[in-house]
VEXDRENTI-835923 format. One record per residue (C-alpha): x negated, y, z. Coordinates in nm, 3 decimals, m for minus. Layout:
# residues N
c1: X	c2: Y	c3: Z
...
END
This chain:
# residues 494
c1: 1.139	c2: m0.045	c3: m3.157
c1: 1.021	c2: m0.198	c3: m2.831
c1: 0.725	c2: m0.432	c3: m2.867
c1: 0.766	c2: m0.766	c3: m2.694
c1: 0.586	c2: m1.092	c3: m2.648
c1: 0.742	c2: m1.430	c3: m2.587
c1: 0.665	c2: m1.669	c3: m2.307
c1: 0.792	c2: m2.015	c3: m2.224
c1: 0.956	c2: m1.994	c3: m1.883
c1: 1.239	c2: m2.158	c3: m1.689
c1: 1.597	c2: m2.079	c3: m1.612
c1: 1.701	c2: m1.930	c3: m1.277
c1: 1.710	c2: m2.278	c3: m1.120
c1: 1.371	c2: m2.371	c3: m1.257
c1: 1.505	c2: m2.671	c3: m1.445
c1: 1.530	c2: m2.600	c3: m1.816
c1: 1.236	c2: m2.458	c3: m2.016
c1: 1.353	c2: m2.151	c3: m2.203
c1: 1.187	c2: m1.892	c3: m2.424
c1: 1.165	c2: m1.555	c3: m2.253
c1: 1.107	c2: m1.216	c3: m2.403
c1: 0.852	c2: m1.013	c3: m2.206
c1: 0.884	c2: m0.638	c3: m2.259
c1: 0.576	c2: m0.422	c3: m2.303
c1: 0.499	c2: m0.187	c3: m2.016
c1: 0.558	c2: 0.182	c3: m2.093
c1: 0.186	c2: 0.258	c3: m2.089
c1: 0.189	c2: 0.636	c3: m2.051
c1: 0.437	c2: 0.650	c3: m1.765
c1: 0.287	c2: 0.352	c3: m1.586
c1: m0.061	c2: 0.497	c3: m1.633
c1: 0.044	c2: 0.825	c3: m1.472
c1: 0.191	c2: 0.637	c3: m1.177
c1: m0.137	c2: 0.448	c3: m1.135
c1: m0.320	c2: 0.784	c3: m1.125
c1: m0.083	c2: 0.893	c3: m0.849
c1: m0.149	c2: 0.572	c3: m0.660
c1: m0.520	c2: 0.643	c3: m0.698
c1: m0.470	c2: 0.974	c3: m0.518
c1: m0.293	c2: 0.794	c3: m0.233
c1: m0.578	c2: 0.544	c3: m0.197
c1: m0.854	c2: 0.807	c3: m0.211
c1: m0.704	c2: 1.021	c3: 0.063
c1: m0.624	c2: 0.717	c3: 0.279
c1: m0.978	c2: 0.575	c3: 0.265
c1: m1.179	c2: 0.898	c3: 0.254
c1: m1.208	c2: 0.936	c3: 0.634
c1: m1.296	c2: 0.575	c3: 0.709
c1: m1.675	c2: 0.613	c3: 0.677
c1: m1.697	c2: 0.912	c3: 0.912
c1: m1.392	c2: 0.890	c3: 1.142
c1: m1.597	c2: 0.768	c3: 1.440
c1: m1.855	c2: 1.045	c3: 1.398
c1: m1.586	c2: 1.307	c3: 1.340
c1: m1.397	c2: 1.214	c3: 1.658
c1: m1.720	c2: 1.221	c3: 1.860
c1: m1.819	c2: 1.561	c3: 1.722
c1: m1.486	c2: 1.720	c3: 1.818
c1: m1.586	c2: 1.670	c3: 2.183
c1: m1.257	c2: 1.502	c3: 2.281
c1: m1.443	c2: 1.206	c3: 2.431
c1: m1.664	c2: 1.419	c3: 2.653
c1: m1.972	c2: 1.261	c3: 2.500
c1: m1.859	c2: 0.905	c3: 2.581
c1: m1.891	c2: 0.684	c3: 2.272
c1: m1.689	c2: 0.412	c3: 2.444
c1: m1.375	c2: 0.628	c3: 2.409
c1: m1.420	c2: 0.699	c3: 2.038
c1: m1.228	c2: 0.389	c3: 1.929
c1: m0.920	c2: 0.491	c3: 2.127
c1: m0.902	c2: 0.838	c3: 1.977
c1: m0.987	c2: 0.716	c3: 1.627
c1: m0.697	c2: 0.473	c3: 1.651
c1: m0.473	c2: 0.757	c3: 1.770
c1: m0.541	c2: 0.946	c3: 1.446
c1: m0.404	c2: 0.653	c3: 1.242
c1: m0.118	c2: 0.588	c3: 1.482
c1: 0.007	c2: 0.947	c3: 1.460
c1: m0.009	c2: 0.924	c3: 1.081
c1: 0.208	c2: 0.610	c3: 1.068
c1: 0.453	c2: 0.740	c3: 1.328
c1: 0.507	c2: 1.057	c3: 1.126
c1: 0.537	c2: 0.854	c3: 0.808
c1: 0.799	c2: 0.635	c3: 0.972
c1: 1.005	c2: 0.942	c3: 1.060
c1: 0.984	c2: 1.101	c3: 0.714
c1: 0.975	c2: 0.817	c3: 0.461
c1: 1.349	c2: 0.753	c3: 0.465
c1: 1.423	c2: 1.124	c3: 0.422
c1: 1.197	c2: 1.150	c3: 0.119
c1: 1.354	c2: 0.839	c3: m0.030
c1: 1.704	c2: 0.980	c3: 0.014
c1: 1.598	c2: 1.313	c3: m0.133
c1: 1.457	c2: 1.137	c3: m0.439
c1: 1.791	c2: 0.964	c3: m0.490
c1: 1.961	c2: 1.306	c3: m0.501
c1: 1.722	c2: 1.530	c3: m0.691
c1: 1.508	c2: 1.277	c3: m0.877
c1: 1.177	c2: 1.095	c3: m0.828
c1: 0.958	c2: 1.340	c3: m1.019
c1: 1.010	c2: 1.653	c3: m0.800
c1: 0.957	c2: 1.452	c3: m0.480
c1: 0.632	c2: 1.308	c3: m0.621
c1: 0.512	c2: 1.657	c3: m0.710
c1: 0.582	c2: 1.780	c3: m0.358
c1: 0.397	c2: 1.477	c3: m0.220
c1: 0.089	c2: 1.545	c3: m0.430
c1: 0.090	c2: 1.907	c3: m0.313
c1: 0.117	c2: 1.781	c3: 0.045
c1: m0.179	c2: 1.549	c3: m0.004
c1: m0.397	c2: 1.829	c3: m0.137
c1: m0.292	c2: 2.072	c3: 0.135
c1: m0.342	c2: 1.822	c3: 0.416
c1: m0.691	c2: 1.726	c3: 0.295
c1: m0.784	c2: 2.093	c3: 0.266
c1: m0.677	c2: 2.154	c3: 0.627
c1: m0.844	c2: 1.832	c3: 0.742
c1: m1.176	c2: 1.951	c3: 0.603
c1: m1.146	c2: 2.275	c3: 0.803
c1: m1.039	c2: 2.107	c3: 1.129
c1: m1.268	c2: 2.193	c3: 1.421
c1: m1.088	c2: 2.022	c3: 1.710
c1: m0.945	c2: 1.676	c3: 1.759
c1: m0.588	c2: 1.797	c3: 1.771
c1: m0.621	c2: 1.991	c3: 1.445
c1: m0.754	c2: 1.668	c3: 1.292
c1: m0.444	c2: 1.487	c3: 1.419
c1: m0.219	c2: 1.767	c3: 1.295
c1: m0.375	c2: 1.746	c3: 0.948
c1: m0.315	c2: 1.371	c3: 0.927
c1: 0.040	c2: 1.418	c3: 1.050
c1: 0.088	c2: 1.682	c3: 0.781
c1: m0.029	c2: 1.433	c3: 0.519
c1: 0.239	c2: 1.187	c3: 0.630
c1: 0.516	c2: 1.447	c3: 0.673
c1: 0.477	c2: 1.608	c3: 0.330
c1: 0.424	c2: 1.290	c3: 0.132
c1: 0.662	c2: 1.001	c3: 0.071
c1: 0.496	c2: 0.900	c3: m0.254
c1: 0.402	c2: 0.543	c3: m0.160
c1: 0.764	c2: 0.430	c3: m0.166
c1: 0.870	c2: 0.662	c3: m0.453
c1: 0.594	c2: 0.528	c3: m0.680
c1: 0.723	c2: 0.176	c3: m0.618
c1: 1.076	c2: 0.288	c3: m0.703
c1: 0.959	c2: 0.437	c3: m1.032
c1: 0.762	c2: 0.127	c3: m1.125
c1: 1.078	c2: m0.075	c3: m1.070
c1: 1.283	c2: 0.167	c3: m1.278
c1: 1.053	c2: 0.185	c3: m1.579
c1: 1.023	c2: m0.193	c3: m1.599
c1: 1.267	c2: m0.479	c3: m1.635
c1: 1.285	c2: m0.831	c3: m1.494
c1: 1.042	c2: m0.964	c3: m1.755
c1: 0.748	c2: m0.728	c3: m1.687
c1: 0.794	c2: m0.618	c3: m1.323
c1: 0.557	c2: m0.887	c3: m1.196
c1: 0.294	c2: m0.775	c3: m1.450
c1: 0.324	c2: m0.415	c3: m1.331
c1: 0.298	c2: m0.516	c3: m0.965
c1: m0.014	c2: m0.721	c3: m1.037
c1: m0.185	c2: m0.409	c3: m1.177
c1: m0.106	c2: m0.177	c3: m0.885
c1: m0.356	c2: m0.331	c3: m0.640
c1: m0.630	c2: m0.257	c3: m0.894
c1: m0.561	c2: 0.117	c3: m0.871
c1: m0.550	c2: 0.100	c3: m0.493
c1: m0.878	c2: m0.093	c3: m0.470
c1: m1.053	c2: 0.147	c3: m0.709
c1: m0.917	c2: 0.447	c3: m0.518
c1: m1.027	c2: 0.300	c3: m0.186
c1: m1.377	c2: 0.240	c3: m0.319
c1: m1.396	c2: 0.596	c3: m0.454
c1: m1.265	c2: 0.737	c3: m0.127
c1: m1.517	c2: 0.551	c3: 0.085
c1: m1.801	c2: 0.648	c3: m0.149
c1: m1.705	c2: 1.017	c3: m0.152
c1: m1.645	c2: 1.027	c3: 0.222
c1: m1.973	c2: 0.855	c3: 0.306
c1: m2.201	c2: 1.047	c3: 0.069
c1: m2.061	c2: 1.401	c3: 0.079
c1: m2.011	c2: 1.449	c3: 0.454
c1: m2.258	c2: 1.681	c3: 0.632
c1: m2.396	c2: 1.830	c3: 0.307
c1: m2.591	c2: 2.101	c3: 0.494
c1: m2.814	c2: 1.841	c3: 0.659
c1: m2.798	c2: 1.554	c3: 0.410
c1: m2.780	c2: 1.716	c3: 0.066
c1: m2.961	c2: 2.046	c3: 0.118
c1: m3.008	c2: 2.265	c3: m0.191
c1: m2.723	c2: 2.509	c3: m0.248
c1: m2.547	c2: 2.381	c3: 0.062
c1: m2.824	c2: 2.537	c3: 0.274
c1: m2.735	c2: 2.882	c3: 0.142
c1: m2.430	c2: 2.915	c3: 0.366
c1: m2.358	c2: 2.828	c3: 0.728
c1: m2.005	c2: 2.733	c3: 0.619
c1: m2.120	c2: 2.384	c3: 0.522
c1: m2.285	c2: 2.342	c3: 0.862
c1: m1.980	c2: 2.444	c3: 1.062
c1: m1.744	c2: 2.249	c3: 0.833
c1: m1.943	c2: 1.929	c3: 0.766
c1: m1.643	c2: 1.735	c3: 0.626
c1: m1.500	c2: 2.001	c3: 0.399
c1: m1.687	c2: 1.887	c3: 0.085
c1: m1.546	c2: 1.530	c3: 0.070
c1: m1.201	c2: 1.657	c3: 0.173
c1: m1.186	c2: 1.931	c3: m0.089
c1: m1.304	c2: 1.678	c3: m0.349
c1: m1.007	c2: 1.455	c3: m0.264
c1: m0.775	c2: 1.757	c3: m0.257
c1: m0.890	c2: 1.860	c3: m0.607
c1: m0.805	c2: 1.514	c3: m0.740
c1: m0.458	c2: 1.538	c3: m0.583
c1: m0.402	c2: 1.875	c3: m0.748
c1: m0.528	c2: 1.733	c3: m1.079
c1: m0.281	c2: 1.445	c3: m1.043
c1: m0.012	c2: 1.708	c3: m0.979
c1: m0.093	c2: 1.877	c3: m1.312
c1: m0.099	c2: 1.541	c3: m1.491
c1: 0.240	c2: 1.448	c3: m1.348
c1: 0.391	c2: 1.788	c3: m1.416
c1: 0.318	c2: 1.765	c3: m1.789
c1: 0.344	c2: 1.390	c3: m1.859
c1: 0.565	c2: 1.221	c3: m1.600
c1: 0.928	c2: 1.182	c3: m1.703
c1: 1.224	c2: 1.159	c3: m1.469
c1: 1.370	c2: 0.809	c3: m1.437
c1: 1.705	c2: 0.876	c3: m1.272
c1: 1.968	c2: 0.926	c3: m1.545
c1: 2.174	c2: 1.176	c3: m1.349
c1: 1.873	c2: 1.405	c3: m1.298
c1: 1.700	c2: 1.363	c3: m1.637
c1: 1.690	c2: 1.670	c3: m1.867
c1: 1.847	c2: 1.467	c3: m2.147
c1: 2.164	c2: 1.401	c3: m1.948
c1: 2.364	c2: 1.655	c3: m2.144
c1: 2.332	c2: 1.430	c3: m2.445
c1: 2.421	c2: 1.110	c3: m2.262
c1: 2.725	c2: 1.044	c3: m2.470
c1: 2.547	c2: 1.068	c3: m2.801
c1: 2.259	c2: 0.860	c3: m2.667
c1: 2.475	c2: 0.574	c3: m2.551
c1: 2.700	c2: 0.578	c3: m2.855
c1: 2.440	c2: 0.398	c3: m3.067
c1: 2.343	c2: 0.149	c3: m2.795
c1: 1.974	c2: 0.247	c3: m2.746
c1: 1.714	c2: m0.011	c3: m2.662
c1: 1.584	c2: m0.026	c3: m2.303
c1: 1.284	c2: 0.200	c3: m2.372
c1: 1.427	c2: 0.414	c3: m2.652
c1: 1.424	c2: 0.788	c3: m2.592
c1: 1.735	c2: 1.001	c3: m2.593
c1: 1.583	c2: 1.301	c3: m2.763
c1: 1.390	c2: 1.252	c3: m3.087
c1: 1.247	c2: 0.922	c3: m2.962
c1: 1.075	c2: 1.076	c3: m2.659
c1: 0.975	c2: 0.862	c3: m2.362
c1: 1.302	c2: 0.767	c3: m2.195
c1: 1.404	c2: 0.845	c3: m1.840
c1: 1.407	c2: 0.473	c3: m1.763
c1: 1.539	c2: 0.135	c3: m1.871
c1: 1.884	c2: 0.183	c3: m2.018
c1: 2.118	c2: m0.113	c3: m2.037
c1: 2.468	c2: m0.217	c3: m1.954
c1: 2.383	c2: m0.228	c3: m1.584
c1: 2.247	c2: 0.129	c3: m1.564
c1: 2.461	c2: 0.357	c3: m1.782
c1: 2.410	c2: 0.729	c3: m1.804
c1: 2.691	c2: 0.910	c3: m1.623
c1: 2.673	c2: 1.285	c3: m1.688
c1: 2.870	c2: 1.411	c3: m1.389
c1: 2.777	c2: 1.154	c3: m1.126
c1: 2.634	c2: 1.316	c3: m0.813
c1: 2.463	c2: 1.065	c3: m0.584
c1: 2.553	c2: 1.088	c3: m0.219
c1: 2.336	c2: 1.003	c3: 0.081
c1: 2.456	c2: 0.668	c3: 0.209
c1: 2.475	c2: 0.600	c3: 0.585
c1: 2.248	c2: 0.336	c3: 0.738
c1: 2.545	c2: 0.107	c3: 0.790
c1: 2.587	c2: 0.090	c3: 0.413
c1: 2.217	c2: 0.063	c3: 0.335
c1: 2.162	c2: m0.220	c3: 0.585
c1: 2.317	c2: m0.499	c3: 0.385
c1: 2.232	c2: m0.860	c3: 0.480
c1: 1.982	c2: m0.868	c3: 0.195
c1: 1.810	c2: m0.549	c3: 0.313
c1: 1.799	c2: m0.674	c3: 0.673
c1: 1.631	c2: m0.994	c3: 0.556
c1: 1.376	c2: m0.793	c3: 0.358
c1: 1.306	c2: m0.567	c3: 0.657
c1: 1.250	c2: m0.866	c3: 0.886
c1: 1.012	c2: m1.041	c3: 0.648
c1: 0.835	c2: m0.721	c3: 0.539
c1: 0.783	c2: m0.619	c3: 0.905
c1: 0.636	c2: m0.954	c3: 1.006
c1: 0.414	c2: m0.952	c3: 0.697
c1: 0.296	c2: m0.598	c3: 0.771
c1: 0.222	c2: m0.686	c3: 1.135
c1: 0.015	c2: m0.990	c3: 1.043
c1: m0.159	c2: m0.805	c3: 0.761
c1: m0.257	c2: m0.496	c3: 0.964
c1: m0.384	c2: m0.722	c3: 1.244
c1: m0.607	c2: m0.910	c3: 0.999
c1: m0.734	c2: m0.588	c3: 0.841
c1: m0.817	c2: m0.423	c3: 1.175
c1: m0.968	c2: m0.732	c3: 1.340
c1: m1.190	c2: m0.839	c3: 1.052
c1: m1.455	c2: m0.562	c3: 1.078
c1: m1.445	c2: m0.578	c3: 1.457
c1: m1.508	c2: m0.953	c3: 1.450
c1: m1.789	c2: m0.916	c3: 1.199
c1: m1.962	c2: m0.644	c3: 1.401
c1: m1.928	c2: m0.772	c3: 1.758
c1: m2.221	c2: m0.967	c3: 1.904
c1: m2.188	c2: m1.345	c3: 1.885
c1: m2.168	c2: m1.369	c3: 2.264
c1: m1.864	c2: m1.140	c3: 2.258
c1: m1.672	c2: m1.344	c3: 2.004
c1: m1.802	c2: m1.193	c3: 1.680
c1: m2.079	c2: m1.252	c3: 1.428
c1: m2.313	c2: m0.958	c3: 1.495
c1: m2.334	c2: m0.833	c3: 1.136
c1: m2.486	c2: m0.493	c3: 1.059
c1: m2.265	c2: m0.207	c3: 0.943
c1: m2.419	c2: m0.203	c3: 0.596
c1: m2.365	c2: m0.578	c3: 0.553
c1: m2.004	c2: m0.542	c3: 0.669
c1: m1.952	c2: m0.271	c3: 0.410
c1: m2.087	c2: m0.489	c3: 0.130
c1: m1.877	c2: m0.786	c3: 0.237
c1: m1.555	c2: m0.581	c3: 0.260
c1: m1.626	c2: m0.417	c3: m0.077
c1: m1.671	c2: m0.757	c3: m0.241
c1: m1.348	c2: m0.869	c3: m0.077
c1: m1.161	c2: m0.574	c3: m0.228
c1: m1.297	c2: m0.639	c3: m0.576
c1: m1.208	c2: m1.008	c3: m0.564
c1: m0.860	c2: m0.923	c3: m0.434
c1: m0.799	c2: m0.705	c3: m0.736
c1: m0.915	c2: m0.964	c3: m0.983
c1: m0.712	c2: m1.243	c3: m0.828
c1: m0.397	c2: m1.028	c3: m0.820
c1: m0.416	c2: m0.920	c3: m1.182
c1: m0.498	c2: m1.272	c3: m1.304
c1: m0.265	c2: m1.482	c3: m1.093
c1: 0.035	c2: m1.291	c3: m0.961
c1: 0.236	c2: m1.252	c3: m1.279
c1: 0.192	c2: m1.610	c3: m1.413
c1: 0.247	c2: m1.761	c3: m1.066
c1: 0.569	c2: m1.563	c3: m1.023
c1: 0.699	c2: m1.666	c3: m1.364
c1: 0.613	c2: m2.030	c3: m1.302
c1: 0.716	c2: m2.081	c3: m0.937
c1: 0.935	c2: m1.783	c3: m0.850
c1: 0.893	c2: m1.497	c3: m0.602
c1: 0.992	c2: m1.699	c3: m0.294
c1: 0.726	c2: m1.966	c3: m0.349
c1: 0.454	c2: m1.704	c3: m0.408
c1: 0.564	c2: m1.509	c3: m0.097
c1: 0.559	c2: m1.813	c3: 0.131
c1: 0.254	c2: m1.976	c3: m0.021
c1: 0.037	c2: m1.667	c3: m0.002
c1: 0.122	c2: m1.615	c3: 0.365
c1: 0.008	c2: m1.970	c3: 0.448
c1: m0.345	c2: m1.850	c3: 0.364
c1: m0.329	c2: m1.618	c3: 0.668
c1: m0.314	c2: m1.920	c3: 0.900
c1: m0.635	c2: m2.053	c3: 0.750
c1: m0.799	c2: m1.709	c3: 0.766
c1: m0.716	c2: m1.664	c3: 1.136
c1: m0.828	c2: m2.020	c3: 1.213
c1: m1.166	c2: m1.955	c3: 1.056
c1: m1.250	c2: m1.674	c3: 1.303
c1: m1.312	c2: m1.903	c3: 1.605
c1: m1.472	c2: m2.168	c3: 1.382
c1: m1.731	c2: m1.916	c3: 1.252
c1: m1.804	c2: m1.783	c3: 1.599
c1: m1.839	c2: m2.140	c3: 1.730
c1: m2.084	c2: m2.229	c3: 1.453
c1: m2.288	c2: m1.916	c3: 1.523
c1: m2.301	c2: m1.999	c3: 1.896
c1: m2.400	c2: m2.365	c3: 1.844
c1: m2.661	c2: m2.297	c3: 1.578
c1: m2.805	c2: m1.995	c3: 1.753
c1: m2.720	c2: m1.722	c3: 1.503
c1: m2.595	c2: m1.624	c3: 1.161
c1: m2.682	c2: m1.901	c3: 0.914
c1: m2.583	c2: m2.071	c3: 0.590
c1: m2.291	c2: m2.259	c3: 0.750
c1: m2.141	c2: m1.932	c3: 0.874
c1: m2.189	c2: m1.774	c3: 0.534
c1: m2.007	c2: m2.068	c3: 0.374
c1: m1.712	c2: m2.013	c3: 0.609
c1: m1.716	c2: m1.640	c3: 0.531
c1: m1.700	c2: m1.709	c3: 0.159
c1: m1.411	c2: m1.950	c3: 0.211
c1: m1.228	c2: m1.689	c3: 0.417
c1: m1.294	c2: m1.425	c3: 0.151
c1: m1.141	c2: m1.649	c3: m0.116
c1: m0.838	c2: m1.729	c3: 0.100
c1: m0.787	c2: m1.363	c3: 0.192
c1: m0.728	c2: m1.279	c3: m0.174
c1: m0.391	c2: m1.458	c3: m0.165
c1: m0.192	c2: m1.272	c3: 0.106
c1: m0.195	c2: m0.933	c3: m0.075
c1: 0.017	c2: m1.093	c3: m0.348
c1: 0.285	c2: m1.153	c3: m0.083
c1: 0.342	c2: m0.776	c3: m0.071
c1: 0.416	c2: m0.770	c3: m0.443
c1: 0.657	c2: m1.059	c3: m0.401
c1: 0.849	c2: m0.909	c3: m0.111
c1: 0.868	c2: m0.581	c3: m0.301
c1: 1.051	c2: m0.759	c3: m0.583
c1: 1.311	c2: m0.870	c3: m0.329
c1: 1.320	c2: m0.522	c3: m0.177
c1: 1.402	c2: m0.338	c3: m0.499
c1: 1.664	c2: m0.592	c3: m0.601
c1: 1.826	c2: m0.580	c3: m0.255
c1: 1.934	c2: m0.215	c3: m0.290
c1: 2.310	c2: m0.162	c3: m0.252
c1: 2.323	c2: 0.033	c3: m0.577
c1: 2.063	c2: 0.180	c3: m0.811
c1: 2.139	c2: 0.527	c3: m0.667
c1: 2.044	c2: 0.393	c3: m0.321
c1: 1.708	c2: 0.249	c3: m0.431
c1: 1.501	c2: 0.539	c3: m0.298
c1: 1.677	c2: 0.543	c3: 0.039
c1: 1.652	c2: 0.166	c3: 0.072
c1: 1.283	c2: 0.162	c3: m0.013
c1: 1.221	c2: 0.455	c3: 0.222
c1: 1.408	c2: 0.276	c3: 0.502
c1: 1.195	c2: m0.037	c3: 0.466
c1: 0.874	c2: 0.169	c3: 0.438
c1: 0.972	c2: 0.359	c3: 0.753
c1: 1.017	c2: 0.032	c3: 0.942
c1: 0.681	c2: m0.104	c3: 0.827
c1: 0.516	c2: 0.229	c3: 0.918
c1: 0.636	c2: 0.177	c3: 1.277
c1: 0.484	c2: m0.171	c3: 1.271
c1: 0.157	c2: m0.033	c3: 1.134
c1: 0.155	c2: 0.232	c3: 1.408
c1: 0.169	c2: m0.024	c3: 1.689
c1: m0.006	c2: m0.314	c3: 1.514
c1: m0.369	c2: m0.197	c3: 1.532
c1: m0.356	c2: m0.105	c3: 1.903
c1: m0.166	c2: m0.422	c3: 1.989
c1: m0.400	c2: m0.651	c3: 1.797
c1: m0.725	c2: m0.497	c3: 1.926
c1: m0.594	c2: m0.487	c3: 2.285
c1: m0.491	c2: m0.853	c3: 2.273
c1: m0.826	c2: m0.940	c3: 2.116
c1: m1.011	c2: m0.767	c3: 2.402
c1: m0.778	c2: m0.922	c3: 2.662
c1: m0.841	c2: m1.270	c3: 2.520
c1: m1.218	c2: m1.224	c3: 2.536
c1: m1.223	c2: m1.054	c3: 2.877
c1: m1.010	c2: m1.321	c3: 3.048
c1: m1.143	c2: m1.610	c3: 2.835
c1: m0.794	c2: m1.725	c3: 2.741
c1: m0.831	c2: m2.036	c3: 2.522
c1: m1.200	c2: m1.959	c3: 2.504
c1: m1.122	c2: m1.602	c3: 2.391
c1: m0.915	c2: m1.729	c3: 2.096
c1: m0.563	c2: m1.662	c3: 2.227
c1: m0.524	c2: m1.373	c3: 1.984
c1: m0.559	c2: m1.606	c3: 1.685
c1: m0.294	c2: m1.846	c3: 1.819
c1: m0.050	c2: m1.555	c3: 1.855
c1: m0.120	c2: m1.433	c3: 1.502
c1: m0.079	c2: m1.782	c3: 1.357
c1: 0.257	c2: m1.808	c3: 1.534
c1: 0.367	c2: m1.472	c3: 1.386
c1: 0.259	c2: m1.592	c3: 1.043
c1: 0.471	c2: m1.906	c3: 1.081
c1: 0.765	c2: m1.682	c3: 1.171
c1: 0.711	c2: m1.471	c3: 0.861
c1: 0.686	c2: m1.779	c3: 0.639
c1: 1.007	c2: m1.915	c3: 0.791
c1: 1.201	c2: m1.597	c3: 0.716
c1: 1.076	c2: m1.601	c3: 0.359
c1: 1.248	c2: m1.936	c3: 0.302
c1: 1.587	c2: m1.762	c3: 0.328
c1: 1.521	c2: m1.572	c3: 0.005
c1: 1.645	c2: m1.709	c3: m0.327
c1: 1.394	c2: m1.867	c3: m0.561
c1: 1.375	c2: m1.548	c3: m0.762
c1: 1.468	c2: m1.187	c3: m0.689
c1: 1.836	c2: m1.097	c3: m0.697
c1: 1.991	c2: m0.942	c3: m1.008
c1: 1.932	c2: m0.570	c3: m1.035
c1: 2.198	c2: m0.340	c3: m0.887
c1: 2.417	c2: m0.128	c3: m1.110
END
């Protein structure tokens, strides 16, 4: 019997208080998916502490540190471009053969790419390794699909509020491993001095550590993760006997085992149904186009904020920044990540139940306008008062608090994304399509934002603050598109 709790909520129009039944999350399956998300976060953040040094050591810049930023950005851009090309294909494949096998291939790809990255000796082999990571792994969208499929409308918001925790923890672990284990021959000594291998491959130790976690996650998924698509689940041969006694949403089909997914009148088991790859013209329904537009604008604003924040903190005050040290920047960003996680897990689910997904999506994006506006205010205070002082710290703390709200917008737009799918069998392809689009945005966003930032400072446009006006305008556009969504996510597709 499925355990449930009851919560006083509202009807779909938000008018009449009603008693809602909130289903318990399937802990084992959801826990495995969080472990997979941890692997994604670790490998994504691992190279951040040493990417500048790595690019310089490959010799691609000819010894010119001023060119390091360009090539470091190229590494990320190639990753997102490759991801944009492959994400839709992985999503479609998961619709045909199941989520589980595609996730297993993705974990193998993560491990293999990190192994090759650790052995890379030239800049272009570094780029190739990152491209390999994107080409062999579509797990970011598939994990979201599975979370949607093992939950129902009552507990999806709760599940989405927990996912940022795994990502934040994984990012912290990745940065810690990458920063402490690189160059073990020089920095750690001991057994690492016994072989020249660690001297000629200074980044292999952190990379192989991340690869081992990916392979461990592969083993965990192989033994514990269950398929969620009915037409690909092992228990499909007994579909008729399973549905004949009207099983509960999380009841297993074989001896009470963990089920392949929520089973209800909207998602029946059909033994002989073979899903077909749908053309883009079918996938791009008006709902999906609306999601793509809002998701793309949100991703553009978000990646701009993420990439500009450390640059602003580190630049000298005279050049439009705050002149913080690298160590202080690291502490500040780490605190920001921790607070983000806490706010998401505490607020997202109750806010969504109380106000609806549309209100949370729009409201959280409004915080971006305040965050961007605080950049020139902080720089102005530092200029007037002759340095970094208590007033600037107060503004930084306010910005940190405000910056905890926008990440919840991603969870809200994802709820619209999953419910916008043409059919349940098209969920993977639809999610992959949207992820591909946002990957393109993330590929051009960092270079565009940093170039416009430098252009604004160099030509003193609006006192060097033109970049922030543009980003506020983009945020207003994103908020406007979010008003076209219904108050809550659409009903789930059959």
